[in-house]
C-alpha positions as CSV (number, residue, x, y, z in Angstrom):
1,M,136.0,118.1,129.9
2,K,138.1,118.1,126.7
3,I,136.0,117.2,123.8
4,R,137.8,116.0,120.7
5,A,136.6,116.2,117.1
6,T,137.8,115.5,113.6
7,C,137.6,118.1,110.9
8,T,135.6,116.7,108.0
9,M,137.6,118.8,105.5
10,C,141.2,117.9,106.5
11,D,140.4,114.8,108.5
12,K,142.7,115.9,111.4
13,D,141.8,115.8,115.1
14,L,141.3,118.9,117.1
15,L,139.9,120.0,120.5
16,L,136.7,121.9,120.5
17,E,138.3,124.6,122.6
18,Q,140.7,125.2,119.7
19,L,137.6,126.0,117.6
20,V,136.5,128.5,120.2
21,D,140.0,130.1,120.2
22,S,140.1,130.3,116.4
23,G,136.6,131.8,116.1
24,G,135.1,128.6,114.6
25,R,137.9,127.7,112.2
26,C,139.8,124.5,112.0
27,P,143.2,125.1,113.7
28,N,144.8,122.7,111.1
29,C,143.4,123.8,107.7
30,G,141.7,127.1,108.6
31,E,138.3,126.2,107.1
32,A,135.2,127.6,108.8
33,M,133.3,124.8,110.7
34,Q,130.0,126.7,110.1
35,K,130.1,129.6,107.7
36,D,126.7,131.1,108.5
37,Y,126.5,130.7,112.2
38,A,130.1,130.7,113.4
39,A,129.4,132.8,116.5
40,V,126.5,130.6,117.5
41,L,128.6,127.5,117.0
42,V,131.4,128.9,119.2
43,D,128.9,129.8,122.0
44,T,127.4,126.4,121.8
45,I,130.8,124.7,122.0
46,G,131.5,126.7,125.2
47,A,128.1,125.7,126.6
48,A,128.7,122.0,125.9
49,Q,132.2,122.1,127.5
50,N,130.9,123.9,130.6
51,A,127.9,121.5,130.9
52,G,130.3,118.5,130.5
53,N,132.6,119.9,133.2
54,M,129.7,120.3,135.5
55,F,128.4,116.8,134.8
56,E,131.8,115.3,135.3
57,N,132.4,117.2,138.6
58,A,128.9,116.2,139.9
59,L,129.6,112.5,139.2
60,E,133.0,112.6,140.8
61,K,131.5,114.2,144.0
62,M,128.7,111.7,143.9
63,A,131.2,108.8,143.7
64,E,133.1,110.3,146.7
65,L,130.0,109.9,148.8
66,K,130.0,106.1,148.0
67,P,126.2,105.9,147.7
68,K,124.4,102.5,147.8
69,F,123.5,102.5,144.1
70,R,125.1,102.1,140.7
71,I,124.1,104.5,137.9
72,Q,122.8,102.7,134.8
73,K,125.2,104.0,132.1
74,T,122.7,104.1,129.3
75,S,120.4,106.3,131.4
76,A,123.2,108.8,132.0
77,L,125.1,108.5,128.7
78,G,122.5,107.3,126.2
79,V,121.2,110.7,125.3
80,L,124.7,112.1,125.1
81,E,125.7,109.2,122.7
82,R,122.7,109.8,120.5
83,S,123.4,113.6,120.3
84,V,127.1,113.0,119.5
85,D,126.0,110.4,116.8
86,Q,123.8,113.1,115.2
87,L,127.0,115.2,114.7
88,G,128.3,112.6,112.3
C-alpha cells in the first residue's frame, strides 16, 4: 500500500516510504517531519505500510472466494478514516 501525504512545510506531495528512506525528512524541502521522535515516526510509518499491505491482501483474497456477504465499508474503513483525519 502506497500511502501519500503532503508536507505541511512546503505543501508538496510525497510517499510515506520516501520519509522512511530519508530518515524522517521531507524529500522535497528536507525539513524533519518530527524533530524529537524521528526514529519512532519512521518505524511507525513502516508498521502502517505493512499493516495496510496485509489488510489489502486479505481483502483481495477474501474477494476471490466470492463469499455471500458484502462488507459494510464504514465498519472496515471508518476507524482508518478517523485516524487519518487526526493526522490533519
